[in-house]
HTML snippet that shows the backbone in 3Dmol.js (N, CA, C, O; Angstrom):
<script src="https://3Dmol.org/build/3Dmol-min.js"></script>
<div id="view" style="width:600px;height:400px;position:relative"></div>
<script>
const pdb = `
ATOM      1  N   MET A   1       0.831  -1.191  -0.001  1.00  0.00           N
ATOM      2  CA  MET A   1       0.014   0.008   0.020  1.00  0.00           C
ATOM      3  C   MET A   1       0.888   1.255  -0.030  1.00  0.00           C
ATOM      4  O   MET A   1       0.512   2.266  -0.623  1.00  0.00           O
ATOM      5  N   ALA A   2       2.054   1.173   0.597  1.00  0.00           N
ATOM      6  CA  ALA A   2       2.915   2.321   0.669  1.00  0.00           C
ATOM      7  C   ALA A   2       3.353   2.744  -0.728  1.00  0.00           C
ATOM      8  O   ALA A   2       3.521   3.933  -1.001  1.00  0.00           O
ATOM      9  N   HIS A   3       3.537   1.770  -1.604  1.00  0.00           N
ATOM     10  CA  HIS A   3       3.955   2.072  -2.982  1.00  0.00           C
ATOM     11  C   HIS A   3       2.878   2.838  -3.713  1.00  0.00           C
ATOM     12  O   HIS A   3       3.174   3.788  -4.438  1.00  0.00           O
ATOM     13  N   ALA A   4       1.625   2.439  -3.534  1.00  0.00           N
ATOM     14  CA  ALA A   4       0.491   3.146  -4.144  1.00  0.00           C
ATOM     15  C   ALA A   4       0.350   4.544  -3.588  1.00  0.00           C
ATOM     16  O   ALA A   4       0.044   5.484  -4.323  1.00  0.00           O
ATOM     17  N   ARG A   5       0.576   4.688  -2.270  1.00  0.00           N
ATOM     18  CA  ARG A   5       0.497   5.985  -1.658  1.00  0.00           C
ATOM     19  C   ARG A   5       1.590   6.911  -2.208  1.00  0.00           C
ATOM     20  O   ARG A   5       1.326   8.065  -2.544  1.00  0.00           O
ATOM     21  N   ARG A   6       2.835   6.383  -2.295  1.00  0.00           N
ATOM     22  CA  ARG A   6       3.890   7.212  -2.807  1.00  0.00           C
ATOM     23  C   ARG A   6       3.692   7.645  -4.247  1.00  0.00           C
ATOM     24  O   ARG A   6       3.929   8.801  -4.597  1.00  0.00           O
ATOM     25  N   LYS A   7       3.251   6.702  -5.086  1.00  0.00           N
ATOM     26  CA  LYS A   7       2.981   7.030  -6.469  1.00  0.00           C
ATOM     27  C   LYS A   7       1.860   8.063  -6.589  1.00  0.00           C
ATOM     28  O   LYS A   7       1.952   9.000  -7.382  1.00  0.00           O
ATOM     29  N   SER A   8       0.820   7.886  -5.809  1.00  0.00           N
ATOM     30  CA  SER A   8      -0.314   8.832  -5.823  1.00  0.00           C
ATOM     31  C   SER A   8       0.155  10.213  -5.348  1.00  0.00           C
ATOM     32  O   SER A   8      -0.222  11.238  -5.916  1.00  0.00           O
ATOM     33  N   HIS A   9       0.946  10.221  -4.345  1.00  0.00           N
ATOM     34  CA  HIS A   9       1.484  11.471  -3.785  1.00  0.00           C
ATOM     35  C   HIS A   9       2.351  12.177  -4.793  1.00  0.00           C
ATOM     36  O   HIS A   9       2.224  13.386  -4.992  1.00  0.00           O
ATOM     37  N   ASP A  10       3.240  11.427  -5.439  1.00  0.00           N
ATOM     38  CA  ASP A  10       4.142  11.988  -6.454  1.00  0.00           C
ATOM     39  C   ASP A  10       3.354  12.591  -7.603  1.00  0.00           C
ATOM     40  O   ASP A  10       3.650  13.696  -8.059  1.00  0.00           O
ATOM     41  N   LEU A  11       2.334  11.851  -8.077  1.00  0.00           N
ATOM     42  CA  LEU A  11       1.498  12.367  -9.154  1.00  0.00           C
ATOM     43  C   LEU A  11       0.734  13.592  -8.716  1.00  0.00           C
ATOM     44  O   LEU A  11       0.607  14.551  -9.477  1.00  0.00           O
ATOM     45  N   HIS A  12       0.219  13.573  -7.489  1.00  0.00           N
ATOM     46  CA  HIS A  12      -0.539  14.724  -7.011  1.00  0.00           C
ATOM     47  C   HIS A  12       0.346  15.973  -6.855  1.00  0.00           C
ATOM     48  O   HIS A  12      -0.107  17.098  -7.063  1.00  0.00           O
ATOM     49  N   ALA A  13       1.594  15.754  -6.490  1.00  0.00           N
ATOM     50  CA  ALA A  13       2.540  16.884  -6.299  1.00  0.00           C
ATOM     51  C   ALA A  13       2.840  17.538  -7.657  1.00  0.00           C
ATOM     52  O   ALA A  13       2.996  18.757  -7.728  1.00  0.00           O
ATOM     53  N   VAL A  14       2.923  16.754  -8.718  1.00  0.00           N
ATOM     54  CA  VAL A  14       3.217  17.296 -10.038  1.00  0.00           C
ATOM     55  C   VAL A  14       1.981  17.854 -10.732  1.00  0.00           C
ATOM     56  O   VAL A  14       2.018  18.915 -11.356  1.00  0.00           O
ATOM     57  N   ARG A  15       0.866  17.096 -10.603  1.00  0.00           N
ATOM     58  CA  ARG A  15      -0.315  17.491 -11.316  1.00  0.00           C
ATOM     59  C   ARG A  15      -1.546  17.175 -10.472  1.00  0.00           C
ATOM     60  O   ARG A  15      -2.222  16.175 -10.709  1.00  0.00           O
ATOM     61  N   PRO A  16      -1.841  18.034  -9.478  1.00  0.00           N
ATOM     62  CA  PRO A  16      -2.991  17.783  -8.606  1.00  0.00           C
ATOM     63  C   PRO A  16      -4.297  17.736  -9.370  1.00  0.00           C
ATOM     64  O   PRO A  16      -4.544  18.589 -10.222  1.00  0.00           O
ATOM     65  N   ASN A  17      -5.106  16.793  -9.092  1.00  0.00           N
ATOM     66  CA  ASN A  17      -6.412  16.668  -9.673  1.00  0.00           C
ATOM     67  C   ASN A  17      -7.358  15.831  -8.791  1.00  0.00           C
ATOM     68  O   ASN A  17      -6.946  15.271  -7.776  1.00  0.00           O
ATOM     69  N   ASP A  18      -8.578  15.765  -9.185  1.00  0.00           N
ATOM     70  CA  ASP A  18      -9.584  15.071  -8.349  1.00  0.00           C
ATOM     71  C   ASP A  18      -9.239  13.592  -8.161  1.00  0.00           C
ATOM     72  O   ASP A  18      -9.474  13.032  -7.090  1.00  0.00           O
ATOM     73  N   VAL A  19      -8.682  12.958  -9.197  1.00  0.00           N
ATOM     74  CA  VAL A  19      -8.397  11.522  -9.095  1.00  0.00           C
ATOM     75  C   VAL A  19      -7.277  11.279  -8.121  1.00  0.00           C
ATOM     76  O   VAL A  19      -7.395  10.381  -7.287  1.00  0.00           O
ATOM     77  N   THR A  20      -6.179  12.037  -8.179  1.00  0.00           N
ATOM     78  CA  THR A  20      -5.089  11.799  -7.216  1.00  0.00           C
ATOM     79  C   THR A  20      -5.522  12.173  -5.816  1.00  0.00           C
ATOM     80  O   THR A  20      -5.119  11.521  -4.853  1.00  0.00           O
ATOM     81  N   GLU A  21      -6.322  13.193  -5.685  1.00  0.00           N
ATOM     82  CA  GLU A  21      -6.813  13.590  -4.365  1.00  0.00           C
ATOM     83  C   GLU A  21      -7.707  12.501  -3.756  1.00  0.00           C
ATOM     84  O   GLU A  21      -7.605  12.209  -2.565  1.00  0.00           O
ATOM     85  N   GLU A  22      -8.561  11.917  -4.555  1.00  0.00           N
ATOM     86  CA  GLU A  22      -9.418  10.830  -4.085  1.00  0.00           C
ATOM     87  C   GLU A  22      -8.602   9.586  -3.728  1.00  0.00           C
ATOM     88  O   GLU A  22      -8.896   8.912  -2.741  1.00  0.00           O
ATOM     89  N   ALA A  23      -7.602   9.291  -4.510  1.00  0.00           N
ATOM     90  CA  ALA A  23      -6.716   8.158  -4.247  1.00  0.00           C
ATOM     91  C   ALA A  23      -6.054   8.336  -2.880  1.00  0.00           C
ATOM     92  O   ALA A  23      -6.039   7.410  -2.068  1.00  0.00           O
ATOM     93  N   LEU A  24      -5.512   9.518  -2.631  1.00  0.00           N
ATOM     94  CA  LEU A  24      -4.867   9.786  -1.341  1.00  0.00           C
ATOM     95  C   LEU A  24      -5.813   9.708  -0.180  1.00  0.00           C
ATOM     96  O   LEU A  24      -5.481   9.217   0.899  1.00  0.00           O
ATOM     97  N   ARG A  25      -7.030  10.219  -0.433  1.00  0.00           N
ATOM     98  CA  ARG A  25      -8.061  10.195   0.630  1.00  0.00           C
ATOM     99  C   ARG A  25      -8.422   8.738   0.982  1.00  0.00           C
ATOM    100  O   ARG A  25      -8.558   8.396   2.157  1.00  0.00           O
ATOM    101  N   ARG A  26      -8.574   7.897  -0.030  1.00  0.00           N
ATOM    102  CA  ARG A  26      -8.927   6.508   0.222  1.00  0.00           C
ATOM    103  C   ARG A  26      -7.792   5.755   0.900  1.00  0.00           C
ATOM    104  O   ARG A  26      -8.041   4.909   1.758  1.00  0.00           O
ATOM    105  N   ILE A  27      -6.566   6.045   0.535  1.00  0.00           N
ATOM    106  CA  ILE A  27      -5.427   5.412   1.163  1.00  0.00           C
ATOM    107  C   ILE A  27      -5.341   5.820   2.655  1.00  0.00           C
ATOM    108  O   ILE A  27      -4.998   5.015   3.521  1.00  0.00           O
ATOM    109  N   CYS A  28      -5.661   7.082   2.910  1.00  0.00           N
ATOM    110  CA  CYS A  28      -5.690   7.601   4.281  1.00  0.00           C
ATOM    111  C   CYS A  28      -6.710   6.812   5.119  1.00  0.00           C
ATOM    112  O   CYS A  28      -6.449   6.441   6.263  1.00  0.00           O
ATOM    113  N   VAL A  29      -7.867   6.572   4.516  1.00  0.00           N
ATOM    114  CA  VAL A  29      -8.940   5.794   5.189  1.00  0.00           C
ATOM    115  C   VAL A  29      -8.430   4.425   5.518  1.00  0.00           C
ATOM    116  O   VAL A  29      -8.635   3.946   6.633  1.00  0.00           O
ATOM    117  N   LEU A  30      -7.767   3.772   4.581  1.00  0.00           N
ATOM    118  CA  LEU A  30      -7.211   2.431   4.786  1.00  0.00           C
ATOM    119  C   LEU A  30      -6.210   2.432   5.961  1.00  0.00           C
ATOM    120  O   LEU A  30      -6.229   1.537   6.805  1.00  0.00           O
ATOM    121  N   TYR A  31      -5.360   3.429   5.994  1.00  0.00           N
ATOM    122  CA  TYR A  31      -4.379   3.503   7.088  1.00  0.00           C
ATOM    123  C   TYR A  31      -5.078   3.650   8.393  1.00  0.00           C
ATOM    124  O   TYR A  31      -4.649   3.049   9.377  1.00  0.00           O
ATOM    125  N   LYS A  32      -6.151   4.431   8.462  1.00  0.00           N
ATOM    126  CA  LYS A  32      -6.921   4.599   9.733  1.00  0.00           C
ATOM    127  C   LYS A  32      -7.564   3.291  10.151  1.00  0.00           C
ATOM    128  O   LYS A  32      -7.555   2.929  11.327  1.00  0.00           O
ATOM    129  N   ILE A  33      -8.120   2.590   9.184  1.00  0.00           N
ATOM    130  CA  ILE A  33      -8.749   1.277   9.476  1.00  0.00           C
ATOM    131  C   ILE A  33      -7.680   0.313  10.015  1.00  0.00           C
ATOM    132  O   ILE A  33      -7.887  -0.364  11.022  1.00  0.00           O
ATOM    133  N   GLU A  34      -6.556   0.268   9.333  1.00  0.00           N
ATOM    134  CA  GLU A  34      -5.466  -0.601   9.773  1.00  0.00           C
ATOM    135  C   GLU A  34      -4.995  -0.271  11.191  1.00  0.00           C
ATOM    136  O   GLU A  34      -4.689  -1.168  11.977  1.00  0.00           O
ATOM    137  N   GLU A  35      -4.942   1.016  11.504  1.00  0.00           N
ATOM    138  CA  GLU A  35      -4.534   1.428  12.868  1.00  0.00           C
ATOM    139  C   GLU A  35      -5.557   0.944  13.921  1.00  0.00           C
ATOM    140  O   GLU A  35      -5.182   0.544  15.023  1.00  0.00           O
ATOM    141  N   GLN A  36      -6.794   0.988  13.576  1.00  0.00           N
ATOM    142  CA  GLN A  36      -7.859   0.575  14.517  1.00  0.00           C
ATOM    143  C   GLN A  36      -7.855  -0.903  14.796  1.00  0.00           C
ATOM    144  O   GLN A  36      -8.167  -1.337  15.905  1.00  0.00           O
ATOM    145  N   ILE A  37      -7.497  -1.691  13.776  1.00  0.00           N
ATOM    146  CA  ILE A  37      -7.613  -3.167  13.967  1.00  0.00           C
ATOM    147  C   ILE A  37      -6.302  -3.831  14.223  1.00  0.00           C
ATOM    148  O   ILE A  37      -6.254  -5.044  14.426  1.00  0.00           O
ATOM    149  N   ARG A  38      -5.211  -3.058  14.221  1.00  0.00           N
ATOM    150  CA  ARG A  38      -3.853  -3.639  14.478  1.00  0.00           C
ATOM    151  C   ARG A  38      -3.884  -4.372  15.831  1.00  0.00           C
ATOM    152  O   ARG A  38      -4.349  -3.835  16.836  1.00  0.00           O
ATOM    153  N   GLY A  39      -3.387  -5.587  15.824  1.00  0.00           N
ATOM    154  CA  GLY A  39      -3.313  -6.371  17.052  1.00  0.00           C
ATOM    155  C   GLY A  39      -4.528  -7.255  17.265  1.00  0.00           C
ATOM    156  O   GLY A  39      -4.538  -8.084  18.175  1.00  0.00           O
ATOM    157  N   LYS A  40      -5.554  -7.089  16.438  1.00  0.00           N
ATOM    158  CA  LYS A  40      -6.747  -7.915  16.559  1.00  0.00           C
ATOM    159  C   LYS A  40      -6.662  -8.959  15.486  1.00  0.00           C
ATOM    160  O   LYS A  40      -7.188  -8.770  14.389  1.00  0.00           O
ATOM    161  N   SER A  41      -6.011 -10.052  15.780  1.00  0.00           N
ATOM    162  CA  SER A  41      -5.662 -11.076  14.750  1.00  0.00           C
ATOM    163  C   SER A  41      -6.852 -11.583  13.949  1.00  0.00           C
ATOM    164  O   SER A  41      -6.711 -11.875  12.761  1.00  0.00           O
ATOM    165  N   HIS A  42      -8.002 -11.690  14.563  1.00  0.00           N
ATOM    166  CA  HIS A  42      -9.174 -12.196  13.812  1.00  0.00           C
ATOM    167  C   HIS A  42      -9.617 -11.212  12.764  1.00  0.00           C
ATOM    168  O   HIS A  42     -10.367 -11.585  11.862  1.00  0.00           O
ATOM    169  N   LEU A  43      -9.182  -9.963  12.842  1.00  0.00           N
ATOM    170  CA  LEU A  43      -9.589  -8.989  11.794  1.00  0.00           C
ATOM    171  C   LEU A  43      -8.483  -8.809  10.749  1.00  0.00           C
ATOM    172  O   LEU A  43      -8.725  -8.193   9.711  1.00  0.00           O
ATOM    173  N   MET A  44      -7.273  -9.331  10.998  1.00  0.00           N
ATOM    174  CA  MET A  44      -6.182  -9.088  10.070  1.00  0.00           C
ATOM    175  C   MET A  44      -6.431  -9.693   8.699  1.00  0.00           C
ATOM    176  O   MET A  44      -6.008  -9.103   7.704  1.00  0.00           O
ATOM    177  N   ASN A  45      -7.097 -10.841   8.592  1.00  0.00           N
ATOM    178  CA  ASN A  45      -7.430 -11.427   7.308  1.00  0.00           C
ATOM    179  C   ASN A  45      -8.343 -10.504   6.523  1.00  0.00           C
ATOM    180  O   ASN A  45      -8.181 -10.327   5.315  1.00  0.00           O
ATOM    181  N   ASP A  46      -9.312  -9.913   7.228  1.00  0.00           N
ATOM    182  CA  ASP A  46     -10.219  -8.949   6.578  1.00  0.00           C
ATOM    183  C   ASP A  46      -9.448  -7.761   6.063  1.00  0.00           C
ATOM    184  O   ASP A  46      -9.730  -7.259   4.975  1.00  0.00           O
ATOM    185  N   LEU A  47      -8.474  -7.301   6.833  1.00  0.00           N
ATOM    186  CA  LEU A  47      -7.651  -6.189   6.429  1.00  0.00           C
ATOM    187  C   LEU A  47      -6.900  -6.514   5.126  1.00  0.00           C
ATOM    188  O   LEU A  47      -6.860  -5.705   4.200  1.00  0.00           O
ATOM    189  N   ALA A  48      -6.313  -7.707   5.079  1.00  0.00           N
ATOM    190  CA  ALA A  48      -5.531  -8.083   3.893  1.00  0.00           C
ATOM    191  C   ALA A  48      -6.447  -8.108   2.662  1.00  0.00           C
ATOM    192  O   ALA A  48      -6.048  -7.655   1.590  1.00  0.00           O
ATOM    193  N   CYS A  49      -7.639  -8.620   2.803  1.00  0.00           N
ATOM    194  CA  CYS A  49      -8.624  -8.633   1.684  1.00  0.00           C
ATOM    195  C   CYS A  49      -8.993  -7.214   1.278  1.00  0.00           C
ATOM    196  O   CYS A  49      -9.034  -6.891   0.091  1.00  0.00           O
ATOM    197  N   THR A  50      -9.258  -6.375   2.259  1.00  0.00           N
ATOM    198  CA  THR A  50      -9.631  -4.992   1.976  1.00  0.00           C
ATOM    199  C   THR A  50      -8.512  -4.272   1.267  1.00  0.00           C
ATOM    200  O   THR A  50      -8.761  -3.537   0.311  1.00  0.00           O
ATOM    201  N   ARG A  51      -7.279  -4.463   1.712  1.00  0.00           N
ATOM    202  CA  ARG A  51      -6.117  -3.821   1.090  1.00  0.00           C
ATOM    203  C   ARG A  51      -6.052  -4.215  -0.385  1.00  0.00           C
ATOM    204  O   ARG A  51      -5.904  -3.366  -1.264  1.00  0.00           O
ATOM    205  N   ARG A  52      -6.165  -5.497  -0.632  1.00  0.00           N
ATOM    206  CA  ARG A  52      -6.034  -5.976  -2.012  1.00  0.00           C
ATOM    207  C   ARG A  52      -7.136  -5.372  -2.894  1.00  0.00           C
ATOM    208  O   ARG A  52      -6.864  -4.942  -4.015  1.00  0.00           O
ATOM    209  N   GLU A  53      -8.378  -5.339  -2.391  1.00  0.00           N
ATOM    210  CA  GLU A  53      -9.486  -4.771  -3.151  1.00  0.00           C
ATOM    211  C   GLU A  53      -9.260  -3.263  -3.433  1.00  0.00           C
ATOM    212  O   GLU A  53      -9.481  -2.789  -4.547  1.00  0.00           O
ATOM    213  N   TRP A  54      -8.825  -2.547  -2.420  1.00  0.00           N
ATOM    214  CA  TRP A  54      -8.616  -1.101  -2.603  1.00  0.00           C
ATOM    215  C   TRP A  54      -7.466  -0.858  -3.568  1.00  0.00           C
ATOM    216  O   TRP A  54      -7.555   0.020  -4.426  1.00  0.00           O
ATOM    217  N   CYS A  55      -6.386  -1.624  -3.440  1.00  0.00           N
ATOM    218  CA  CYS A  55      -5.259  -1.457  -4.308  1.00  0.00           C
ATOM    219  C   CYS A  55      -5.609  -1.729  -5.770  1.00  0.00           C
ATOM    220  O   CYS A  55      -5.129  -1.063  -6.687  1.00  0.00           O
ATOM    221  N   ARG A  56      -6.491  -2.764  -5.951  1.00  0.00           N
ATOM    222  CA  ARG A  56      -6.956  -3.038  -7.330  1.00  0.00           C
ATOM    223  C   ARG A  56      -7.770  -1.844  -7.836  1.00  0.00           C
ATOM    224  O   ARG A  56      -7.643  -1.462  -9.000  1.00  0.00           O
ATOM    225  N   CYS A  57      -8.598  -1.255  -6.981  1.00  0.00           N
ATOM    226  CA  CYS A  57      -9.401  -0.143  -7.419  1.00  0.00           C
ATOM    227  C   CYS A  57      -8.560   1.046  -7.768  1.00  0.00           C
ATOM    228  O   CYS A  57      -8.871   1.784  -8.703  1.00  0.00           O
ATOM    229  N   LEU A  58      -7.492   1.242  -7.022  1.00  0.00           N
ATOM    230  CA  LEU A  58      -6.623   2.412  -7.235  1.00  0.00           C
ATOM    231  C   LEU A  58      -5.789   2.258  -8.493  1.00  0.00           C
ATOM    232  O   LEU A  58      -5.385   3.264  -9.076  1.00  0.00           O
ATOM    233  N   THR A  59      -5.522   1.065  -8.922  1.00  0.00           N
ATOM    234  CA  THR A  59      -4.634   0.857 -10.073  1.00  0.00           C
ATOM    235  C   THR A  59      -5.398   0.581 -11.370  1.00  0.00           C
ATOM    236  O   THR A  59      -4.779   0.426 -12.423  1.00  0.00           O
ATOM    237  N   THR A  60      -6.720   0.517 -11.313  1.00  0.00           N
ATOM    238  CA  THR A  60      -7.468   0.284 -12.571  1.00  0.00           C
ATOM    239  C   THR A  60      -8.186   1.489 -12.994  1.00  0.00           C
ATOM    240  O   THR A  60      -8.862   1.475 -14.023  1.00  0.00           O
TER     241      THR A  60
END
`;
const viewer = $3Dmol.createViewer("view");
viewer.addModel(pdb, "pdb");
viewer.setStyle({}, {cartoon: {color: "spectrum"}});
viewer.zoomTo();
viewer.render();
</script>
C-alpha cells in the first residue's frame, strides 16, 4: 500500500487533480482502518482482503 500511496502522492505533487486527491483520501482511510484493527488477529485477514481490493481499485 505504501507504494501506491507514494505514487499517488508524487502524481498529485506534479499535477494535482480530483483523481489523485481521491486516491490519497482513500489510502488515508485504509491507514486509519489498519490502525484501529492492528493487534486484533481475527480481523487481520479482513484487512488483507480489503487492502487488495482497494489497491486493485486504485490501479485500474
